[in-house]
N, C-alpha and C positions, 0 to 999 in steps of 0.2 A: 311565613318562610320566606327568606328575602329573594329576591328575584336575582337569577347569575346576570354579571354584568356584560358587555357586549364583547369585551377582553377575553372571558373565560369562555364564551360559547363559540367565538372565531378559532381558539387555539385549540379546543377540544376537537373540532371539525379538520380542522387540518391535522394535527397527529393521528386521530384515528379514523378519518376518513378518506381526505386529498393522499397526504403519503403514501399508505399501505394499497390504497385501492387503484388512486387515478395516476401517481406518480409511479408507483412501485417500487418505492424506496426499501431497503431491506430493513431487516428488525435494528441491526446496529445501527444503520442512518437514524432510526428514529428515536432511537436509545439517546444518541448524540443530541440530539436534538429538542428532546424534553429534558435531557441533563442542562441544555442552554438557559432554557425557559424557569427550569429550578431557580437557578441561580438568579435569573433576572428577577424573578417573584421574590424571593430573600432579598435580595437588594433594594426593591420599593419600597417593603416594611421596613426595614432594617437602615436603610440609609437615606427615603423618601418620606419615611413615615405615611405609606399607603398599606393597607392591611389587602390582602386576596381579595375578601369582600367585596372591596372598595375599586378593585384595580379596573380601569376603563381603559379605553382608546384613546380619550382623549388625555390619560395622562402617563403616557407612553409617545413622548413626542421625539423629534432629534437628539436633542439636547439633553433629555433624560437616558438614550441610548448611549450617545458618546461617554455620560458620566458614568455608565453603569461598566464600559468597556475601560475607561480609564481606573475605574474600582477595581476591577479585574488584575489591573497591572500593578497599580500601585498597593493593594492592600493585600491580595489574592499571590501577588508575584509571580504571574501568569508572562509567560513570553509573548512576542507576537504572532508566533505560531499559535497559540491558545486561542490567544485575541481573536483572530482572522478567522478561526475555527466557529468561534461563537458568534461572528459575527455574520458568517455565511450562515447560518441557523438564524438568525433574526433576520436576512436577505431572505431567504425564503418562505418564511411566515408572511411578510408584509410583501413579497410579490404576489402571493396564494392573494393577498385581502386586499388590495387593491383592484380585483376582479368581483371580489365579493362587496365590497364597498367602495360604489364608487365614489360616494358623497366624500371618502377619506381618503382622495386618490392624493390630493398633495401633500398632506402628512405622510402619508405612506412612499413617497417618491421623494422626500426629503432623508427619510431613514435609510431608502435605497442608494442616496448620494454620497453614505460614508463608506471613506473607501479603507483598503486592506492596507496594514502595514506593510512595508519589505519585510521580507523575513532570508536569510541565508540560507543558500540552498546545502543541504548535506553532501559529502561525498560519497557516492555509491558502491556501497561494500556490497563485491560478492566473491565466490572463489575461483581458485583457478582451476584446471581439469586433475592437476596432482592434489589441488585443496580436498577437491569434492567426492574425492576415492578417499584420502585419507578419513574424512568426516564418515565414509558408510562403512568404512572398516572399524570403527568404533564400538557399536550395537555389538552384546555378546550372543552370536549365535547358536550358542547351548541352553539359550534358556526364552522360555516362551515370550516375556517383555522385551527383552531385545529382537527376537524375531519379528515382534510386532512393531518395534521401533525403527527396524530397518525398513519393512515395508510401507512405514508411513512417510520415512525421509526421502525414502526414492522413488515414492509417486509425488514428493512435494516437488523435488527437483525433476524429475521426467517431466512433468505435466506444466509445470511452471503455474504451479494453482495458486490461490492467494489460500491464504491458512483458515479461514472461517468455510470456501468453498471444499476442503479436503473434511475440514471436522464436520460438514454436512453430506457429506458421502454414506450412500448406502449401497449394498451389495450389489443392487439391480442396475447401479450405474455404470456397471464394471463387464464389461464385455470382452471377452478370453478367445471366443471363436472368431476365424474368419480373419481378418486386418483388426487387432486388438487396441480396444478405446475405451475411452473412460469419459459418461456424459455429465458435465459439470455447469451447475447454475451457477451463475455468476451473478456480476452487480445488477438489479432493474430488473432481475430474472429472468435474465436473455442466458439462454443456454448455448452451450458451443459443445461439440466433440472433439477430443482431442487423442492423437495416436500415442500408444504408450511404444518400447522397446520389448524385445524379446526377454531382456533381462530382468526389466521390470514385470513382465507376466509370469516369470517363472516364480519372484517374491510373491506378487502378491496370489499365485497359486498355493503355492504351500502356504501360507496365512490365511488362506479363506477355508482352505480342507482343514486345518490346525484348529479353525476356531469355528469350525460348522457353519457360516457365514455359505457357502456352497450348496444349500438345500432352499428350493421355492421359499418355505415360510420364514427363512431370516433373511427375504428380500429388501424388507423395509426397516431391519437394525442399524445401527449405524456401525459404520465399517471400522472406524476406531475407538477403542473403548477402554476404562478402566478398570480395574479391578473389582468396581462394583456391575458391571455392564451399563455404564452409561455413558453418554456420548463426551469425548474429549471435550475442554473448555481450550480457549484460546491460550490461556494462562498455562493450561496441561504441556500443551504442544510447544508453547515458548519456551517452558521449562524444557522437556525433551532435547529440544535445539541446542540451548545454551550447554546441555549437561555435555551433550557429543560436543559440541565445539569446545570446550575447556580442555575434553580429555586429547581430544585434537591436538591442540594446542600446543598442551603438556609436552607430546611424542615430536611436534615441529611448528615451532612459532613460527617460521617462515611464510609458512602454509596458510595461516590462518588469520585474517584481519583483528584489529584490535576491537570494533564495534561490529558484530555479527545478531540479525535476526532471525525469524522465520520467513518474512520478507526477499532475504539476501539471498535464499534459496532459487527465489522466482527470480530476480534480479540477475541470478549466476547462469539459470538456464536461460535468459533472453541471451547474454551476452555468449556464451556457446555458441546458439544457434547463428548469431552475427557474425564471428567471427567463422565461422565455418561455412559464408557464404550463401547462408539461408534469405530469401527476401526482407525485406521491413512488412510486407503486406500480409506474407504467411506467419511472422513472427505476433503479428498484432492478433489473427486468428486467433491461435494459441493463446495467447497469453489473456484475448479478451475484451483488449480496450477498444473502444467507440472510434477514436479518432488514431490516423498514423502519427499525429504530432507527438501522441506521448507514446510512442513505441520509437520515437526518433531521438530522443534522449540517453538512450542505448548507445546509437551511434556518435553520439556528442561526447560521451564517456569512456568509449571505447579508446584506450592510447595506444593499445597494441594497434589496433587498424589505420589510426591518424599517423604511427610511424610509418607503418608499412606504403601507407600513400605516398607520403614525403620520399620516402626512398626510392618507390616506381618513376617517381615525378622527378626526380632530382637531376639535375643538369651542371655539369663542370661551368663552374663562373668566374672561378679562381684564376688568376695570370700564375703561368707556369714558372716566371721570372717575378723576383720580388722586381718593387721598384728602386729605383738607383737610391733615395734618400733612405732605405732603412737598412742600407750596409754601408752607407758612407758615414764617417764618426765626425765629420765637420759639417751638421746639418745645413747652418748659416748659410756656408760658403756655397755648399750646393744650391739654396734656395736663390743666391746671388746670381748662378751663373746660367738660372734658370730663366 
C-alpha cells in the first residue's frame, strides 16, 4: 500500500479539521474550498501529468498555481471573480500550511504573493418600499404553499437574513412572546438576535400553527420545507424569489429591477433601514456584518440620501445677473473693451 503524500495529508487536515473546528467555517465555505482543490488536482493530472497519488507539496509551486489560474480563465472561461474565489481558497490553505510546515515557508509565501485581479463591482440591486410591498402581494394566501412563501419572503426581508441562514432556521429559533425576535446562526457560527415587527409575527404565528410547528416536538424541524417535508435548498428559495419577482414585474415593471436575487431582499432591508435614519452600527448588528466597513457600502450606494445631503448643503452660488458677454451680440467688441 502506497504511503499518502504530504499534500494529501495536509489538505485533508485543512478541510476536515482546521476549517470546521478551528476556523469555524460554514459547510458552504468548506464545500467551495473543496471544489477548488478538486479542480486543482484535476489540472495537475491532465495538464501537468502528475496523478493524485504522486501529488506532493513540492509539485505545487507558485508557477504551477499561476498556470492553474490561467487555465481556469482560458480553458474553462471563468471570469476574474471566479478566479479570485479559487485563489482565495488556495491562499487559505497555504496560509494554514506555512504554520504547519515551517520548512515550506518560502514556497508558501510565494503562493500567497499571487495577487487578485480587479473585478467590476456590480450595481447593488434592491427594491423600493413600493417594490417590496408589490412583491409580498404576489403569493396566493388561499393556498398552503402561498402562505408558506409569504411567511418566507416576509421573514427574509424583515430580518435581512442571508438565504442559508433562513434555510437553517428551526421553530426553536423563533420567539413570539415578549419582544418578538429570531435567533440567527450566521457566518462562523456567530449568533445574533434580530427583532421582528408585528406584521411578520402575525404571518409566522399563522404559518407555525398551520404546519403544526408550534409544539415542543417540532422545535428542531426545518422552519421552511418542501412537499416532502425536507429543508428547502438554496436553489429552491432562489426559485421562489424569482417566481414572485417575475409575477410582480409583469404587473409593474418600473418597481422591479432587471436583476434580482435572494440577496437583494437583504440589500433592500439594509437600504430601507438606512433611509429611515437607523445608525450604521445597528444595521451592522442586524445584518451580522463583522466590520462596519462592510455595512458602509449601503451608505455609498444610496443615491437618495446622497441627493438629500446635497440639497441640504446647497448654497446659491450662481450670480443673479448674467455676465455681460452672455448678452452681448458682438463678443469681440466686448473683449476689446474689457
